[in-house]
matplotlib code that plots the C-alpha trace (Angstrom):
import matplotlib.pyplot as plt

x = [0.1, 1.3, 1.7, 0.1, -3.6, -5.3, -3.4, -5.7, -8.5, -11.1, -10.8, -9.1, -9.6, -8.5, -6.8, -5.6, -5.4, -2.3, -1.6, -1.8, -1.3, -3.9, -2.7, -4.8, -4.8, -4.9, -6.5, -3.5, -3.2, -0.5, -0.3, 0.7, 0.6, -1.3, -1.6, -4.7, -5.2, -5.2, -8.5, -12.2, -12.9, -14.6, -13.1, -12.9, -10.6, -12.4, -13.9, -14.1, -12.3, -13.9, -11.1, -12.3, -9.8, -12.1, -9.9, -6.7, -8.0, -8.5, -11.7, -12.0, -15.4, -16.2, -18.4, -20.7, -22.9, -20.1, -18.2, -21.7, -21.9, -18.3, -18.6, -22.0, -20.4, -17.4, -19.7, -21.7, -18.5, -17.5, -20.8, -20.6, -17.2, -18.6, -21.3, -18.6, -16.1, -15.3, -14.0, -17.2, -16.9, -14.4, -13.0, -11.1]
y = [-0.2, 3.3, 5.7, 8.6, 6.9, 10.3, 10.8, 7.4, 9.5, 7.3, 3.9, 1.0, -2.1, -5.6, -6.7, -10.2, -12.3, -15.0, -16.6, -13.6, -10.9, -8.7, -6.6, -3.2, -0.9, 2.7, 5.4, 6.8, 3.0, 1.8, -1.3, -2.3, -5.1, -5.2, -8.0, -9.5, -9.3, -5.5, -5.8, -5.9, -9.9, -12.1, -9.8, -10.6, -10.0, -7.4, -6.0, -1.8, -1.0, 2.1, 4.4, 6.8, 8.4, 9.8, 11.1, 9.6, 5.9, 4.2, 2.5, 0.1, -0.9, -3.0, -0.4, -3.3, -1.2, -0.1, -3.4, -4.7, -1.7, -2.4, -6.0, -5.7, -2.8, -5.5, -8.3, -6.1, -5.5, -9.0, -10.0, -7.0, -8.5, -12.0, -11.3, -10.0, -12.8, -14.4, -17.4, -17.6, -16.4, -14.7, -16.2, -14.2]
z = [-0.1, -0.6, 2.3, 1.2, 0.8, 0.8, -2.9, -4.0, -4.9, -3.6, -5.5, -6.5, -8.7, -7.2, -10.8, -9.6, -6.8, -5.8, -2.4, 0.2, -2.1, -4.6, -7.4, -7.2, -10.1, -8.6, -10.5, -12.6, -14.4, -12.1, -9.9, -6.7, -4.6, -1.1, 1.1, 0.7, 4.7, 4.4, 1.8, 2.9, 3.5, 0.5, -2.1, -5.7, -8.9, -10.6, -7.5, -7.1, -3.6, -2.1, -0.1, 2.4, 5.0, 8.3, 11.0, 10.0, 9.8, 6.3, 5.4, 2.8, 1.6, -1.5, -3.9, -4.9, -7.3, -9.1, -9.4, -11.1, -13.6, -14.6, -15.1, -17.3, -19.3, -19.9, -20.7, -22.9, -25.0, -25.0, -26.5, -29.0, -30.2, -30.5, -32.6, -34.9, -34.5, -37.5, -36.2, -33.1, -29.8, -28.2, -24.6, -22.0]

ax = plt.figure().add_subplot(projection="3d")
ax.plot(x, y, z, "-o")
ax.set_aspect("equal")
plt.show()
């Protein structure tokens, strides 16, 4: 985790989880490895994590609505690509 959490701008996205580490994408597009134990319980790849600093304490919470909105958008883009794919469906 960066030392200056207020500079993170409010949200990060979990890009991947490997063992006890989560790779998170910061608002500027860079990634960092954070201890999985520092994130909300039950976090999954693709989750949007909302950061809030109050009285010097950092609170992290999964933003389920934003995560769902982004997943639906990604699925819609993939469905559009699959409709025009010459060799069939594209899988990720």
